[in-house]
Structures are given as C-alpha cells and as structure tokens.
ROZADO-859655 format. One record per residue (C-alpha): residue number from 1; residue in one letter; x, y, z. Coordinates in steps of 0.25 Angstrom, whole numbers, plus 5000, padded with zeros to 4 digits. Layout:
BEGIN
   loti   zalum      X      Y      Z
    NUM       A      X      Y      Z
...
***
This chain:
BEGIN
   loti   zalum      X      Y      Z
      1       M   5003   4891   4952
      2       Q   5010   4881   4960
      3       N   5025   4879   4961
      4       R   5030   4880   4947
      5       Q   5042   4871   4950
      6       N   5033   4860   4957
      7       P   5018   4860   4954
      8       K   5015   4852   4966
      9       A   5022   4862   4976
     10       I   5016   4873   4983
     11       E   5018   4886   4977
     12       L   5025   4897   4985
     13       L   5019   4911   4981
     14       A   5027   4923   4984
     15       P   5023   4938   4984
     16       A   5030   4948   4975
     17       G   5027   4962   4978
     18       G   5038   4967   4968
     19       P   5049   4962   4959
     20       E   5059   4960   4970
     21       Q   5049   4952   4979
     22       L   5046   4944   4966
     23       T   5060   4941   4964
     24       A   5062   4936   4979
     25       A   5050   4927   4977
     26       V   5054   4921   4965
     27       L   5069   4919   4968
     28       C   5065   4913   4982
     29       G   5057   4903   4976
     30       A   5042   4907   4975
     31       D   5034   4898   4966
     32       A   5025   4910   4963
     33       V   5024   4925   4966
     34       Y   5012   4934   4966
     35       F   5012   4949   4964
     36       G   5004   4960   4958
     37       V   5004   4970   4947
     38       G   4996   4983   4946
     39       N   4984   4987   4954
     40       F   4977   4974   4957
     41       N   4985   4966   4967
     42       A   4983   4966   4982
     43       R   4997   4972   4985
     44       R   4996   4985   4977
     45       S   5006   4991   4986
     46       A   5017   4981   4983
     47       Q   5027   4984   4972
     48       N   5021   4974   4963
     49       F   5023   4973   4948
     50       S   5019   4981   4936
     51       L   5012   4975   4924
     52       D   5024   4977   4915
     53       Q   5033   4969   4925
     54       L   5023   4957   4925
     55       G   5028   4950   4913
     56       D   5043   4950   4917
     57       T   5039   4947   4932
     58       V   5031   4934   4928
     59       A   5042   4930   4918
     60       F   5052   4931   4930
     61       C   5044   4923   4939
     62       H   5041   4912   4929
     63       Q   5055   4911   4925
     64       H   5058   4907   4940
     65       G   5046   4898   4941
     66       T   5037   4907   4949
     67       A   5023   4909   4946
     68       V   5016   4923   4946
     69       H   5003   4926   4953
     70       L   4998   4940   4950
     71       T   4990   4947   4960
     72       V   4977   4954   4954
     73       N   4971   4952   4968
     74       T   4964   4965   4971
     75       L   4949   4969   4970
     76       V   4946   4977   4957
     77       F   4936   4987   4954
     78       D   4929   4988   4941
     79       R   4937   5000   4936
     80       E   4950   4991   4938
     81       L   4946   4978   4931
     82       E   4952   4982   4918
     83       E   4965   4986   4924
     84       A   4965   4973   4932
     85       M   4963   4965   4920
     86       E   4975   4971   4913
     87       T   4983   4966   4925
     88       V   4977   4952   4922
     89       K   4980   4954   4907
     90       A   4995   4957   4911
     91       A   4996   4945   4920
     92       C   4991   4936   4909
     93       R   5001   4942   4899
     94       A   5012   4940   4909
     95       G   5008   4926   4912
     96       V   5006   4926   4927
     97       D   5002   4913   4933
     98       A   4990   4917   4941
     99       L   4982   4930   4946
    100       I   4978   4932   4960
    101       V   4964   4938   4960
    102       Q   4955   4943   4971
    103       D   4944   4951   4963
    104       L   4933   4942   4958
    105       G   4930   4950   4946
    106       L   4944   4951   4942
    107       A   4946   4936   4943
    108       R   4933   4935   4934
    109       L   4939   4943   4923
    110       I   4953   4936   4924
    111       G   4945   4923   4922
    112       Q   4939   4928   4910
    113       A   4951   4935   4904
    114       A   4962   4925   4908
    115       P   4956   4911   4912
    116       D   4970   4905   4911
    117       M   4975   4914   4922
    118       P   4975   4907   4936
    119       L   4967   4915   4946
    120       H   4971   4915   4961
    121       A   4961   4919   4971
    122       S   4968   4929   4979
    123       T   4967   4928   4994
    124       Q   4960   4941   4993
    125       M   4948   4933   4989
    126       S   4947   4928   5004
    127       L   4947   4913   5000
    128       H   4947   4905   5013
    129       N   4938   4893   5010
    130       A   4936   4882   5000
    131       S   4923   4887   4994
    132       G   4929   4900   4991
    133       V   4941   4894   4983
    134       R   4931   4884   4976
    135       L   4923   4896   4971
    136       L   4935   4902   4965
    137       E   4939   4889   4959
    138       K   4926   4889   4951
    139       W   4930   4903   4946
    140       G   4943   4900   4940
    141       Y   4953   4903   4951
    142       T   4965   4893   4952
    143       R   4970   4897   4966
    144       A   4965   4903   4979
    145       V   4973   4911   4988
    146       L   4967   4908   5002
    147       A   4965   4917   5013
    148       R   4976   4918   5024
    149       E   4966   4915   5035
    150       M   4965   4901   5032
    151       Q   4969   4889   5041
    152       A   4977   4877   5036
    153       G   4965   4868   5036
    154       E   4956   4878   5029
    155       I   4967   4880   5018
    156       E   4967   4865   5016
    157       A   4952   4864   5015
    158       V   4952   4874   5004
    159       C   4963   4866   4996
    160       K   4956   4853   4997
    161       Q   4943   4859   4992
    162       T   4947   4867   4980
    163       G   4955   4864   4967
    164       L   4961   4878   4967
    165       E   4976   4881   4971
    166       I   4976   4886   4985
    167       E   4986   4897   4989
    168       V   4988   4902   5003
    169       F   4997   4912   5010
    170       V   5008   4907   5018
    171       H   5016   4919   5022
    172       G   5014   4934   5024
    173       A   5004   4945   5029
    174       L   4991   4941   5035
    175       C   4980   4951   5033
    176       M   4970   4951   5045
    177       C   4958   4951   5035
    178       L   4955   4940   5025
    179       S   4961   4945   5012
    180       G   4951   4951   5003
    181       Q   4942   4955   5015
    182       C   4950   4967   5020
    183       Y   4944   4981   5018
    184       L   4951   4988   5030
    185       S   4962   4995   5022
    186       A   4952   4999   5011
    187       V   4942   5005   5021
    188       A   4953   5011   5030
    189       G   4961   5018   5018
    190       E   4955   5014   5005
    191       R   4967   5004   5002
    192       S   4960   4991   4999
    193       G   4967   4978   5002
    194       N   4958   4971   4992
    195       R   4965   4981   4981
    196       G   4979   4979   4986
    197       M   4981   4992   4994
    198       C   4979   4987   5009
    199       A   4985   4997   5018
    200       Q   4985   4986   5030
    201       P   4978   4994   5040
    202       C   4976   4981   5047
    203       R   4990   4982   5052
    204       L   4987   4994   5060
    205       P   4981   4993   5074
    206       F   4968   4987   5076
    207       Y   4964   4983   5090
    208       Q   4953   4979   5100
    209       K   4960   4981   5113
    210       S   4974   4985   5111
    211       P   4977   4998   5103
    212       G   4988   4996   5093
    213       R   4985   4981   5091
    214       C   4985   4977   5076
    215       G   4974   4968   5077
    216       L   4972   4966   5062
    217       S   4987   4963   5059
    218       L   4991   4948   5058
    219       K   5005   4943   5057
    220       D   5010   4937   5044
    221       M   5006   4923   5041
    222       S   5017   4912   5038
    223       L   5013   4898   5035
    224       F   5027   4893   5030
    225       S   5027   4883   5042
    226       H   5014   4877   5037
    227       M   5019   4873   5023
    228       D   5015   4858   5025
    229       R   5001   4861   5029
    230       L   4999   4870   5017
    231       R   5005   4860   5008
    232       E   4995   4849   5014
    233       A   4983   4859   5012
    234       G   4985   4859   4997
    235       V   4989   4874   4996
    236       C   4996   4877   4982
    237       S   5002   4890   4985
    238       L   5009   4897   4997
    239       K   5008   4912   4996
    240       I   5017   4922   5003
    241       E   5011   4936   5006
    242       G   5020   4948   5004
    243       R   5019   4957   4991
    244       M   5022   4969   5000
    245       K   5034   4963   5006
    246       R   5049   4964   5003
    247       P   5056   4954   4994
    248       E   5064   4948   5006
    249       Y   5051   4944   5012
    250       V   5047   4937   4999
    251       A   5060   4930   4999
    252       A   5059   4926   5013
    253       A   5045   4921   5012
    254       V   5047   4913   4999
    255       S   5060   4907   5005
    256       A   5052   4903   5017
    257       G   5041   4897   5009
    258       R   5051   4889   5000
    259       S   5057   4884   5013
    260       A   5044   4880   5019
    261       L   5039   4873   5006
    262       A   5052   4865   5006
    263       G   5049   4860   5020
    264       E   5060   4869   5026
    265       K   5058   4879   5038
    266       P   5056   4893   5032
    267       D   5064   4905   5037
    268       L   5052   4912   5044
    269       G   5061   4920   5052
    270       A   5067   4927   5040
    271       L   5052   4929   5035
    272       Q   5047   4935   5048
    273       A   5059   4944   5048
    274       V   5057   4949   5034
    275       F   5042   4952   5037
    276       S   5032   4948   5048
    277       R   5021   4954   5057
    278       S   5026   4949   5071
    279       G   5028   4935   5065
    280       F   5020   4926   5057
    281       T   5006   4918   5059
    282       D   5000   4906   5054
    283       G   4987   4908   5062
    284       Y   4977   4907   5051
    285       F   4984   4894   5045
    286       T   4985   4887   5059
    287       G   4971   4892   5064
    288       K   4978   4899   5076
    289       M   4972   4913   5075
    290       G   4973   4923   5085
    291       P   4982   4935   5091
    292       Q   4995   4928   5087
    293       M   4992   4931   5072
    294       F   4992   4946   5074
    295       G   5005   4954   5072
    296       T   5010   4967   5066
    297       R   5023   4971   5060
    298       Q   5032   4975   5071
    299       K   5046   4982   5071
    300       Q   5053   4969   5074
    301       D   5046   4963   5061
    302       V   5051   4975   5053
    303       T   5066   4974   5058
    304       A   5067   4959   5057
    305       A   5070   4960   5042
    306       S   5085   4964   5044
    307       P   5093   4968   5032
    308       T   5101   4955   5033
    309       L   5089   4947   5032
    310       L   5083   4955   5020
    311       K   5097   4953   5013
    312       E   5096   4938   5016
    313       L   5082   4937   5010
    314       S   5086   4945   4998
    315       R   5096   4935   4995
    316       L   5086   4925   4993
    317       Y   5081   4931   4980
    318       A   5094   4937   4975
    319       K   5097   4927   4965
    320       E   5091   4916   4957
    321       T   5088   4903   4965
    322       G   5087   4893   4953
    323       R   5074   4888   4958
    324       I   5069   4881   4945
    325       G   5074   4868   4942
    326       L   5078   4865   4927
    327       S   5080   4852   4920
    328       A   5091   4851   4910
    329       R   5095   4842   4899
    330       F   5109   4844   4892
    331       E   5112   4836   4879
    332       A   5126   4836   4872
    333       Y   5129   4826   4861
    334       A   5141   4825   4852
    335       G   5137   4832   4839
    336       S   5124   4838   4843
    337       P   5121   4852   4850
    338       M   5120   4850   4865
    339       G   5107   4855   4872
    340       L   5101   4859   4885
    341       T   5087   4858   4889
    342       L   5081   4865   4902
    343       S   5067   4862   4907
    344       D   5060   4868   4919
    345       P   5049   4863   4929
    346       D   5039   4871   4921
    347       G   5041   4863   4908
    348       N   5050   4874   4901
    349       E   5061   4868   4893
    350       V   5072   4875   4885
    351       F   5083   4869   4876
    352       V   5096   4875   4872
    353       A   5105   4869   4861
    354       G   5121   4870   4862
    355       Q   5132   4867   4853
    356       S   5137   4853   4850
    357       P   5147   4848   4860
    358       E   5161   4845   4856
    359       A   5169   4833   4859
    360       A   5177   4834   4872
    361       R   5192   4837   4870
    362       A   5196   4836   4884
    363       K   5185   4835   4895
    364       E   5171   4831   4891
    365       T   5158   4838   4896
    366       T   5152   4830   4907
    367       E   5138   4830   4913
    368       E   5142   4836   4925
    369       L   5148   4848   4918
    370       V   5135   4850   4910
    371       R   5128   4849   4924
    372       Q   5137   4860   4930
    373       S   5135   4870   4918
    374       L   5120   4868   4917
    375       G   5118   4869   4932
    376       K   5123   4883   4933
    377       L   5109   4890   4934
    378       G   5112   4900   4944
    379       G   5106   4914   4942
    380       T   5094   4907   4935
    381       P   5080   4902   4941
    382       Y   5085   4888   4938
    383       H   5093   4876   4944
    384       L   5096   4863   4936
    385       R   5087   4853   4942
    386       E   5091   4841   4933
    387       L   5100   4839   4921
    388       A   5101   4828   4910
    389       V   5114   4828   4902
    390       S   5116   4820   4889
    391       L   5130   4822   4885
    392       D   5139   4814   4876
    393       R   5152   4810   4881
    394       G   5165   4817   4876
    395       L   5158   4830   4874
    396       A   5163   4844   4878
    397       V   5152   4855   4881
    398       P   5158   4868   4884
    399       V   5153   4874   4898
    400       S   5150   4887   4891
    401       E   5140   4880   4882
    402       L   5133   4873   4893
    403       N   5132   4886   4900
    404       R   5126   4893   4888
    405       L   5116   4882   4886
    406       R   5112   4883   4901
    407       R   5111   4899   4900
    408       E   5103   4898   4887
    409       A   5094   4887   4892
    410       V   5091   4895   4905
    411       Q   5088   4907   4897
    412       Q   5078   4900   4889
    413       M   5072   4894   4901
    414       D   5070   4907   4907
    415       K   5064   4912   4895
    416       K   5054   4901   4894
    417       R   5050   4901   4909
    418       S   5048   4916   4909
    419       A   5040   4916   4896
    420       C   5027   4923   4897
    421       R   5015   4914   4897
    422       P   5003   4923   4896
    423       V   4989   4920   4901
    424       P   4978   4922   4890
    425       F   4970   4935   4893
    426       Q   4957   4940   4886
    427       R   4949   4951   4892
    428       P   4935   4946   4894
    429       D   4923   4953   4888
    430       T   4914   4960   4899
    431       D   4899   4959   4899
    432       P   4891   4972   4902
    433       F   4887   4974   4917
    434       P   4873   4978   4921
    435       R   4872   4992   4927
    436       P   4868   4995   4941
    437       D   4855   5002   4943
    438       P   4859   5015   4950
    439       G   4845   5017   4956
    440       R   4845   5004   4963
    441       V   4843   5005   4978
    442       P   4851   4994   4984
    443       D   4844   4984   4994
    444       L   4849   4983   5008
    445       W   4856   4971   5013
    446       V   4858   4970   5028
    447       R   4869   4961   5034
    448       L   4868   4959   5049
    449       H   4878   4953   5059
    450       H   4867   4946   5066
    451       P   4852   4946   5064
    452       G   4849   4954   5077
    453       Q   4854   4967   5070
    454       L   4842   4969   5062
    455       D   4827   4969   5067
    456       Q   4820   4960   5058
    457       K   4809   4971   5055
    458       L   4821   4978   5048
    459       W   4825   4966   5040
    460       Q   4815   4969   5028
    461       R   4823   4982   5025
    462       A   4835   4973   5020
    463       R   4834   4965   5007
    464       R   4844   4956   5013
    465       I   4848   4952   5027
    466       I   4862   4946   5029
    467       L   4866   4938   5041
    468       P   4878   4930   5045
    469       L   4877   4915   5040
    470       D   4879   4908   5053
    471       Q   4868   4917   5059
    472       L   4858   4914   5048
    473       A   4861   4900   5049
    474       A   4857   4900   5064
    475       M   4845   4909   5065
    476       P   4831   4907   5061
    477       I   4826   4913   5048
    478       T   4812   4915   5045
    479       G   4806   4923   5033
    480       M   4818   4931   5028
    481       E   4827   4921   5022
    482       E   4826   4927   5008
    483       R   4833   4940   5014
    484       L   4843   4934   5022
    485       T   4858   4932   5018
    486       A   4869   4924   5025
    487       Q   4882   4931   5027
    488       L   4893   4922   5026
    489       P   4905   4924   5036
    490       P   4917   4932   5030
    491       L   4926   4920   5032
    492       L   4921   4906   5028
    493       F   4931   4896   5034
    494       D   4920   4886   5040
    495       Q   4914   4881   5027
    496       D   4906   4870   5034
    497       R   4900   4880   5043
    498       L   4897   4889   5031
    499       E   4890   4878   5024
    500       R   4881   4874   5036
    501       D   4877   4889   5038
    502       L   4874   4891   5024
    503       A   4865   4878   5024
    504       R   4858   4883   5036
    505       C   4855   4896   5030
    506       R   4850   4890   5017
    507       E   4841   4881   5025
    508       K   4835   4893   5032
    509       G   4832   4900   5019
    510       V   4844   4910   5018
    511       R   4847   4910   5003
    512       S   4859   4920   5002
    513       V   4873   4922   5008
    514       L   4883   4934   5008
    515       T   4897   4930   5007
    516       G   4910   4939   5006
    517       N   4919   4927   5003
    518       L   4920   4918   4991
    519       G   4920   4906   5000
    520       G   4905   4908   5004
    521       I   4900   4907   4990
    522       L   4900   4893   4986
    523       P   4895   4888   5000
    524       A   4883   4897   4999
    525       Q   4880   4893   4985
    526       A   4881   4879   4989
    527       A   4871   4881   5000
    528       G   4861   4887   4990
    529       M   4863   4902   4994
    530       Q   4864   4914   4986
    531       V   4877   4921   4988
    532       I   4880   4936   4989
    533       G   4894   4942   4989
    534       D   4898   4950   5001
    535       L   4909   4961   5000
    536       G   4920   4952   5004
    537       L   4919   4947   4989
    538       N   4926   4960   4986
    539       I   4917   4963   4973
    540       T   4923   4976   4967
    541       N   4920   4974   4952
    542       R   4909   4969   4942
    543       Q   4917   4957   4938
    544       S   4917   4952   4953
    545       L   4902   4954   4953
    546       L   4901   4945   4941
    547       R   4910   4935   4947
    548       V   4902   4934   4960
    549       R   4889   4933   4951
    550       E   4896   4921   4944
    551       M   4899   4915   4957
    552       G   4884   4915   4960
    553       L   4883   4927   4969
    554       S   4870   4934   4969
    555       A   4874   4948   4975
    556       A   4887   4954   4980
    557       V   4892   4965   4990
    558       L   4902   4974   4983
    559       S   4916   4976   4989
    560       I   4917   4987   4999
    561       E   4929   4993   4992
    562       M   4921   4998   4980
    563       A   4917   5012   4978
    564       M   4902   5015   4979
    565       G   4901   5019   4964
    566       D   4908   5006   4960
    567       C   4898   4998   4969
    568       T   4886   5004   4962
    569       A   4892   5002   4948
    570       M   4894   4987   4950
    571       P   4885   4980   4940
    572       P   4873   4973   4946
    573       V   4877   4959   4941
    574       I   4873   4954   4954
    575       P   4867   4962   4966
    576       R   4878   4970   4972
    577       G   4878   4979   4984
    578       I   4888   4985   4994
    579       F   4891   4985   5009
    580       A   4883   4998   5013
    581       Y   4883   4998   5028
    582       G   4891   4992   5039
    583       R   4905   4990   5045
    584       L   4914   4986   5033
    585       P   4921   4972   5036
    586       L   4935   4976   5034
    587       M   4941   4963   5038
    588       T   4938   4948   5038
    589       V   4947   4941   5047
    590       R   4949   4927   5053
    591       C   4957   4931   5065
    592       C   4948   4940   5072
    593       P   4956   4952   5077
    594       A   4947   4955   5089
    595       A   4949   4941   5094
    596       A   4964   4941   5092
    597       E   4964   4953   5102
    598       S   4953   4950   5112
    599       G   4949   4935   5109
    600       C   4935   4930   5105
    601       K   4930   4928   5119
    602       G   4918   4937   5121
    603       C   4918   4942   5107
    604       P   4905   4949   5104
    605       G   4907   4947   5089
    606       F   4911   4962   5087
    607       R   4923   4968   5092
    608       V   4930   4981   5089
    609       M   4945   4984   5084
    610       Y   4951   4998   5084
    611       D   4960   5003   5074
    612       R   4971   5013   5077
    613       R   4961   5025   5076
    614       R   4952   5017   5086
    615       A   4941   5014   5075
    616       P   4933   5002   5079
    617       F   4933   4991   5069
    618       V   4923   4980   5072
    619       V   4927   4966   5072
    620       D   4916   4956   5069
    621       C   4919   4943   5076
    622       G   4905   4938   5075
    623       S   4909   4930   5062
    624       R   4918   4922   5071
    625       R   4907   4914   5076
    626       D   4909   4899   5079
    627       G   4924   4901   5082
    628       G   4927   4909   5069
    629       R   4923   4897   5060
    630       L   4913   4905   5051
    631       G   4922   4917   5047
    632       G   4931   4926   5054
    633       A   4929   4941   5059
    634       Q   4927   4954   5052
    635       V   4933   4968   5055
    636       Y   4923   4979   5052
    637       N   4926   4994   5049
    638       H   4923   5003   5061
    639       L   4913   5012   5053
    640       P   4901   5007   5046
    641       L   4899   5009   5031
    642       Y   4887   5018   5028
    643       L   4880   5022   5015
    644       A   4866   5025   5020
    645       D   4868   5039   5016
    646       R   4873   5035   5002
    647       L   4862   5026   4998
    648       D   4860   5033   4984
    649       E   4875   5030   4981
    650       C   4872   5015   4983
    651       R   4861   5014   4972
    652       G   4863   5004   4962
    653       L   4868   4993   4971
    654       D   4859   4981   4974
    655       F   4861   4981   4989
    656       L   4868   4988   5001
    657       L   4873   4979   5012
    658       L   4871   4984   5026
    659       S   4881   4976   5035
    660       F   4878   4976   5050
    661       T   4889   4971   5060
    662       D   4887   4977   5075
    663       E   4875   4986   5072
    664       S   4863   4985   5082
    665       P   4849   4982   5076
    666       A   4845   4997   5078
    667       Q   4858   5001   5070
    668       T   4855   4991   5059
    669       A   4841   4996   5058
    670       D   4845   5010   5057
    671       I   4856   5007   5046
    672       I   4846   4999   5037
    673       K   4836   5011   5038
    674       E   4847   5021   5034
    675       Y   4850   5012   5022
    676       Q   4836   5013   5018
    677       T   4833   5027   5020
    678       G   4847   5034   5020
    679       G   4855   5038   5032
    680       R   4868   5045   5037
    681       R   4878   5041   5048
    682       E   4892   5045   5053
    683       S   4904   5036   5057
    684       I   4902   5028   5044
    685       T   4911   5024   5032
    686       R   4908   5023   5017
    687       G   4918   5012   5016
    688       L   4925   5012   5003
    689       Y   4913   5016   4994
    690       Y   4917   5030   4992
    691       R   4932   5028   4993
    692       R   4942   5023   4983
    693       V   4948   5010   4987
    694       K   4963   5009   4983
***
C-alpha cells in the first residue's frame, strides 16, 4: 500500500517487533508497518503479536491511517502448512492490507484461498533483477521487496521493466549474505535464518589473515540521503529494518525518514547513537563496495544511546500527533437542527445532528468561534484541514454544543476508520499427490567447478554433467550435449551477458540450465532451455514443487534444510533430488569477504577464511569472473557433506547431486565411484538431513 494520505507519495514502512514499537511507528508518522504473528515470520525472536491481538492491532493502525503488512515470510514444511494457513485465515479475518511471503508453496495456497489478498514477495526470495520480478508478477504478486545488494541503477531498471510495486530497504542491518540464501546459522546450530531463528554467527570472527577480524559483518545501511534518487527510480515503498530493535530506534528511524521525504536533513546523529555498527554504509546503492562497508557493534556504539537521548526519542511517540487531515462542514440555520459533517482522505464521512440554534440575545455566534471549537482535535489522530461554515446571522450556538458535536463526530470517524474490512478466505480443495517409489535408485548428477575436474572417461557414470554457464558458452562441445546442463551464477545482475551466454549454449546444443534464483527462469525459457531448480529456490514442501512445475521447471533440488525423511517423502510431481555431496554453499555474497581483506590481485579463485575455532571456510571468488558482473562469491562449509555410506536411505529420490568445488580430478573420480558402490569417510558432515532445523 502506498501512502494512505497521498496515493502518489512514497510509502514509509516501519518495523513493529512488539506493541510499543508499533505505537512508536504509527505516532511518528509511518505510512505502513510490518510485523509477525505466530511461528511463520522471519523474526520469531522478536516480541511479535498474538493472533488474539491481531484484530485490535489492525484496527488501531487503520484508525491512524497506517497500513498493515503481515509477515508470513518463512519456509514452511508440509507438516506446518495447515497451521500456516490458519495464520493466513486470521489475517484475512482481521483485514490486514498485505501478506509478505517467502515460501512458494504457501504463496500458491494463499492465491487459491484468498485471491483478493495482496501478496508481497519477501526480500527472502532473493529478487535482484527484472526477470525475477516479472516472473512473480505473472503469478499474482502485487509487490516485490528487492535485495539489499542492489545499486541505484539496477533498482531503477527493475522499476522500469515491471508493473509491480517495488519496495526497497533504506535503513537498518545488512546481512553479509543475500537474504534467503544464508544457511550458516542453520548448519552451525540448527537455527535457520529462513525460518526466523537466525543466531547471527556471521557477526563473530571470520578472517583470512587477521585473527579476530569479523570479515562477514557489515555496517548497517542508510539511504536517507538518497531520497531523490529513490523517488526518481520509481520506488513505491521505503522499508526500515529493525523488528528486533527498541521503540526509540523505530521512533528515530521513522522521524528521520519523514524528514528526508519532506526534503529536510534527517537527524542521522541520533539514529546512529540509538543503534549502529561503527556507523552506516551506502556501499551497495552507490556501487562503492569494499573494506569500508564492514563493521561491528563496538562499545562506543552501545554507550552512545544515553538516557537523555532515549527519553527525547520516547517523547516523539508519547502522544497523538494529529496526522490525518479532516474536512468539516458545519451548518446552522434558524429553525432547523444544526449539523456537522466530517470526511477523511480515505473517503469516510460521518454526520452528527445537533439541536436547533436559538436567536442571539446578546452576542451572536461567529464563524471564528465555530472554527475555534471544532479545531480542538488534540489527543486524536486528526487535525482540521479545512472547514466550511454555513451560519445564519443572529444565532447563538452554545460552545458546549459545538464541543459535543465535535466529540461525537470524531468518535464516529474513529469507529468507521477502524472498522474491520475482512478479505474473503476459502480453503482450497487439495488434489491427491503421487506417491514416491521407495525402491527407486536415484541417478547421479555431477556438478563441476571446471571441466578439468573429471576425466571424460568417467563422464558416462553421471546421468547429468553440470558446468558453469560462462564456461559452457566458451568451450567446444561434441557428442555429449544431451547430458550437459549450464549452471547459472548465484547472482544475476548482468542480464545482457546472461542472455548472450544462454544463446551461445543453446547454439552448441545444450538444452538445460540449473538455477537457484527466480530471476534465471524466464531468460532460460526465452532461450529455449529446459529449467531445473537448484537448492537456492528453497523448496521445502509439496506445494512449492507444484508451483515450480507450473512455472515450467522440469526438475528441482530440494532445500538443504529438510530432513532426509521429508525429502524422500516428497511426491514426484517433477523429478526431485538432493544435494548429496560437496561443500554446502552457506552464503551467497556480492561484496567478497576475502577481497575486502586481501584484495583481488592474484586471487586464485578459492581462498580460505577461518572462524574463531580455526575451521577453514572456502570462499569461491571464481564466480566473480569479468569483474564480478556475472554473479558474486560464495562461502562454503569447511566440511564436505557426504552420504555415500547411507545410499539406501536416499532411495525414492530421482537424483543425487554431487557438487565439486576445489577437488582434484582424482578426488572427483573416487567420490563418484563411492556413490556408485558405497563408501565411508571421516571429517564429513551430514548437513541438516538428520537434524531438526528450528
């Protein structure tokens, strides 16, 4: 929803981690708020709201002219879909203005049950190019929340190429990883960022050369000084991050945003004092990425929020500010009951009738007296924007009667504005799903970092060979085209280069691509390629499988956050497989952490970063070929995932994906053989297949 007071204005969207933060956001002038209820929001550790509170909370916001965006933006397992839809049902009953969603399957069910409910694509969907946004536009979404890693020109390009509303973050924490692509917290401690339980291990030391350096921790972003550029780009909503923050932070951020939108200089000093990590950065937006973007929460950051400052900020939301302008019409004629009509910017109108005025015996009532009495709107959400008075001469209207009319009219306006406007909800019928074949032996798919990792004599052992798109576009291909698949980069900022490389691969006979980003689907299909979903699509339930099939995908790698039993139980609506060997990609990043510490000169493609326990995490800079235009870097786990000794437990799946990064050709050959005949290794991980992700 755009600004409820001015439909053409940019919406200022504020976080509400609890009731006090919500009050701060509303009374400081937020056009909309976002918050979560229950277990399906990406900040489950915040105070949040209960389902019982939802109706009253929405009513309070709507009374004050503030839209409500409810976060239902976590990944959902099949066993949780029923409960998640109960949350959606409650949201529809309460009349929330939009749902923010990550899970493709949950979005599919919402579209069937409540087609009139606006759907916002969460930033957790990793949207960072126009093709990804256009894809979701085809499937009923009304808004896309873009990735925080985008530059100004990239945001503008997306706005120009889609009819969807575009929302961007303008202030708050920056994750090192593209939202929706981080598995570090889940793998390290079973607390999934995709399910609202991130433990923020990235804020701890990770370094290449300097022990103690927090090489995965970025400063908070702030774009309040770029309001004109954002307005020119066509952005409709400016989002403040911070559902885990205190109400004073919300008050400071919303007040700064309001000042910036008004063309005034925002108070960034107060905002930095109340919360920052060594200051702020606009490095992604301006394209000035590098070491200056990194920062941690220091002692001086913590102590900057003095009691005096916090008290001053708390005063910003201590009372009603009268933000909503009312139009009034007062009529008083001799011999007729007088009347007061109030109307608001949203089209609501109320009328209150009074007694008939008497003839003035001494002093007659003037228009100025009427204006003074009706303008006393302190302590309410309103101010008197305009007043039309029709008043016969020589009449006396008691001030007490004017005050009564004003109070009753305001009460009626409150009631009308806060009235619930439920969204129709009808639980859809579900079709039966095909059952998996528990005896099926999965095929082997092999993903290589470069073709030299696998002797061509061994290529026949794999049903599918996957190589990076740019390498396939450049190398000669003879006699094996039908088994080759192009791996799209994890980040797809250079759309022109992507389309050229897809065309070259198609000309060489390659007929399929593997993509972990929604933005790769339409370009691949336009090139006449078959599309396979990679693990970055975060498929965790059968409804998601149905949705990607409807999008035209021919197969999919399931989420690495699923339990093995849940993977093998997934119905074969399309061929589905799992990441079965290799270093798990824990982070997809645009600002390479290794380059930030040591620079890019002489980079061999792989570097090692260490955590506080000296575990070596591999950073793949190889995907930053051509100056990083293709797609960022990836941080891999220090231990390889290995399942060759548990192949019987993988039966029922259609394929196993073996992913090779820095392995030698001999190591690659040994691993493939072990996945054919069985094997056993030490110093491995099972990932999350045998753990319960929170």
